[in-house]
C-alpha positions in Angstrom: 71.9 87.3 71.3 71.2 83.7 72.1 73.9 81.2 73.1 74.0 78.4 70.5 75.1 75.9 73.2 72.4 76.5 75.9 69.8 78.5 74.0 69.8 81.2 76.6 70.4 84.9 76.2 74.1 85.9 76.3 74.8 88.6 78.9 75.8 92.0 77.5 78.9 93.3 79.2 79.9 96.9 78.6 83.4 98.3 78.6 82.7 99.9 82.0 81.5 96.6 83.4 84.8 95.0 82.3 86.7 97.9 84.0 84.8 97.3 87.2 85.3 93.5 87.0 89.0 94.0 86.5 89.1 96.1 89.7 86.6 94.0 91.7 89.1 92.8 94.3 89.3 96.4 95.5 86.6 98.0 97.6 83.9 100.2 96.0 85.7 103.4 97.1 89.0 102.3 95.6 87.2 101.3 92.3 85.5 104.6 92.3 88.8 106.5 92.8 90.5 104.5 90.0 87.7 105.2 87.5 86.8 108.7 88.6 83.2 107.9 89.5 81.3 107.8 92.8 81.1 104.7 95.0 77.3 104.8 94.4 77.9 104.6 90.7 80.2 101.6 91.3 77.3 99.9 93.2 74.9 100.7 90.4 77.2 99.1 87.9 77.7 96.1 90.1 73.9 95.7 90.3 73.7 95.8 86.5 76.5 93.3 86.2 74.9 90.9 88.7 71.5 91.2 86.8 73.3 90.3 83.6 75.5 87.5 84.9 73.5 86.1 87.7 73.5 87.2 91.3 77.0 85.9 92.0 79.5 86.9 94.7 82.3 89.3 93.6 84.6 86.3 93.3 82.0 84.5 91.3 81.7 87.4 88.9 85.4 87.5 88.2 85.7 83.7 87.8 82.8 83.8 85.3 84.4 86.7 83.4 87.6 84.7 83.2 85.9 81.5 82.1 84.0 83.4 79.4 87.2 85.1 78.1 86.0 88.6 79.0 89.1 89.1 81.2 92.6 87.6 81.4 94.2 86.8 84.7 97.0 89.4 84.2 94.4 92.2 83.6 92.9 91.9 87.2 94.1 94.5 89.6 94.9 93.0 93.1 95.2 94.9 96.3 98.7 95.1 97.8 99.2 95.2 101.6 97.2 97.6 103.7 98.5 100.9 102.2 95.9 101.3 99.6 98.2 100.6 96.7 97.3 98.1 94.0 99.0 96.2 91.3 98.0 94.0 88.4 98.0 90.3 89.0 
């Protein structure tokens, strides 16, 4: 699909990509545990996300997803303290 505003391809973001973006403030191991996948699979998904969205930092990926309306701020899971628990923002 081509963006009508900039005439460039629109990134394709899968449901799994959105799940990972929502958890991106956590580490790869924590994301893997939340989703029931391996940390290497998380890294593979991140590589795909970065290839689709541009090679942005983790923060840049989340900000871009928010700006494009793929995520809402209250959907993002934030780490809490140092005890490994998390909560939604």
